[in-house]
C-alpha positions, -999 to +999 in steps of 0.1 A: +527+218+673+547+203+702+559+167+700+543+141+721+568+116+738+557+085+755+585+088+782+586+114+809+594+150+803+630+150+816+639+118+797+624+135+763+649+146+733+625+171+724+625+189+755+661+195+757+663+225+733+629+242+751+644+279+764+676+278+745+672+298+717+668+333+720+635+351+719+626+379+696+601+395+718+610+426+729+622+434+764+595+445+789+604+475+817+579+490+838+571+525+837+563+547+866+541+578+862+534+598+892+516+629+892+499+657+917+489+691+910+473+721+926+451+742+914+441+776+934+413+797+920+422+832+922+395+867+921+370+860+893+375+837+863+413+837+869+431+801+881+466+793+888+479+759+883+510+742+898+519+703+887+549+680+896+554+646+889+579+617+882+578+601+846+612+586+836+624+620+852+611+646+875+591+675+861+578+706+874+552+729+854+526+753+863+500+778+842+478+806+845+442+809+829+412+831+826+380+820+815+364+843+793+330+829+793 
């Protein structure tokens, strides 16, 4: 509950300490996540997948898959 004052806000003694105490809220920072990929269908049920991206660090990866059914 905030105190009420009859005076203008700049002259009210209740507002002198507003914003001067440290907050207990955690710091907020943005997270950038970019991702791209390529999937190539090979002969029959086989495929090759390549990925690259950025999420705090740059990463590269890939995989080979064969569909059995």
